[in-house]
N, C-alpha and C positions, 0 to 999 in steps of 0.2 A: 528671303528673310523670314516670311511666315513659317516655312518648313523648318528652318533652323530653330525658331522659337518653340514650335511644337515638339521637336525632338528634345530640346533642352528641358522643357517642362516634363516630358515623359521620363527623362533620365532622373530628374529630381524626384518625381513621384515614385519611381522604382527604387531609388536610393532610400526613400522614407519607408517603403514597404519592406525592403531588406533589413533595415534597421529595426523595424517593429517585429519582424520575424525573429531577429536575434535576441530582442528583449524578451519575447514570449518564451523562446527556447531556454534562455538563461534562467528566468524566474521559475519555469516548470522544473528544470533540472535541480535548482536549489531547493524547491519545495519537496521534491522526491527524496533528495539526499538528507534533508533535515528530518523528514518523517521517518526514514529508515534509521537514522542515527538515534532518534528519540524513542524508537519502538519499544524498548524494554521498560519505559516509564511513561505512564499515561499523563501524569501531572507535570512533566518537565516543561520548561519554557521553550516554545517552538524555535525561537531565534538562537538561543544559547545552549539549550539542553540542560540548564541548571534546574534543580528542584530543592525543595525545602528539606532541611535535616530531619531525619526520622520518618520521612514519607517514602516508602519503598513498595515495589510490587510484590505481591505474594509469590511464594515459591512455585505454585502449581498453576498459575494462570494460563500458561501455554498449553496445558493439556486439554482445556475445554474452550476458552475464548479464542486461542490462537489455532486450535484444532491441529496441532503439529503431529500428534500421535494417534489421530483418529483411525488411520488405517490399521495400525497394530492392534488396537483393542476393539475395533469394529464399532466405533462411536458414530461414524459418518454413514450417510445413506448411500453414497456411491462406493465404487470399488477403491481399494487402496491405491494411491497414486493419482486418482482423479484430481483435476485442478478445480479449485473453487475460488470465488472472488467475493469480496465485500467492497462496495462502491458507494461513494457520496458524490452527487452532482452539485455543481455550483453555477450561478448563485442560487440562493434559496435552498441550501442543503437541509435535508430533513433532520429532525431531532434524533441523535444517535441513541438516546435512551440508556439502557444498561448494557448495550453491546460494546464491549471493550475495544474491539478492532475499529468500529466506527468512531468511537471517542478519540482514538489515536489519529484517525484520518481527518477529523474535523478541523484542527488548526491549519492544515495545509489548504483545505477547501476555503476557509475563511480568509486566508492570506491572499488567495488568488481571485476571490469573488468580487473584489472591488470594481473592476471594469471588464472582466473576462467571463467567459462561460466555458464549461467543460466538466471534467470529473477527476477524482482522485480515488484510487482503489488499491486494495491489498490482494495479491494473487498468491495462492499456495497450492502446491501439488508435489507430493513426494518430498524431496529435499529442497525444492525451489520455494523461496519466499521472497516476494518482490513488491515494491511500491511502484505503482504506475500512475502517471499524471498525464492527462490530456487537456490542453488549454487552447482557446482561440479568442482572438480579439474581434468582436462583432463589427467594429468600424472598418469600412472599406473605402479605398480611394476610387472615386467614380471613374476617372480616366482609365485606370487599370482594369476595372470591372468590364468596361467596354472592350478592351483589348484581350483580356485573359479569361473573361467569363466569371472570375471570382478574384478578389484581392484580399481575402481574409487571412491575416497572419495567424498561423497555428503551429503547434508543436506537440510532440509526445516524448516523454521521458520516463525511464525506468531505472530503479536502483535496487540492488539486492539488499535484503535485511541480513546482516551478519552479526552474530553473537558468539564469538569463539568459546567462551566459557559454557554458555548454554548448549552449544552444539556438542561439546564433549560430554556434558551430563546426559543429554538426550541419546547420544550414541551409546554410552554405557548402559543406559536404561533399556534401549532396544536390544542390545547384545545380551543383557542379563535375562530379560523375559523371553527372548527367542530361544536361548539355550535351555531355559526351564521348560518351555513349551515342547521342545523336541524330546525332552526326557519323559514327558507325559504321554507321548505316543498319540493314540487315538483320542485322548482326552485333552489335546492341546487347545481346542477352541474353548472348551469349558474353563480351562485354566486361565486363558487370556481374558475371558469374560469376567471371571472372578477378580483377577488382578485389575482389570479396567474399572470395575465397580468400586474397588477399594480406593484407587487413585481418584476416581471421580468424586467420591464422598469427601476426600481430603481437599480437592480443588473447590468444591462447593462450600465446605466448612470455613475456608479462609475469608469468604465474603459475608459470613453471618456474624 
């Protein structure tokens, strides 16, 4: 009888652990998907994606804050195609300040920070743009800790950022400037630098 009771309680604890794992995974996946869906608008409602009439993102924010074209125009410090990340940890996420990418990650960090710990990040490299969420429940069931060494429910989720219209605009922009740079021959780098400087001024002007 004691053995049967112990096994029964262990099964109950393991069922609770499995359920908590499922909850953490579900909420992490939802947070990643909502962040990716709202990525084109920093002031949209996190749960619904709605935003006030007349409040839109500027046309050129992706050139600098999203750094989507940094490899083409040489704006980044690394090589073209290198992967970079912006990350917010929770709870206690730092103030994003004027960093647009961090402002867009903050709602997800706040939504998950109530009882969990982890991070939400934006990874970009080449054509890859992805929201990554890692979350863990610090509460552990003591009997399972004794058996498994750890009973922390955790999960990682990732969702690509897709913007079909913006992708077509970016593709056309890259194709246009690549063709023009080839025509310049040995002066291609100088031409791309000049074009990047012009687009950078337009991007900065929209926030002034």
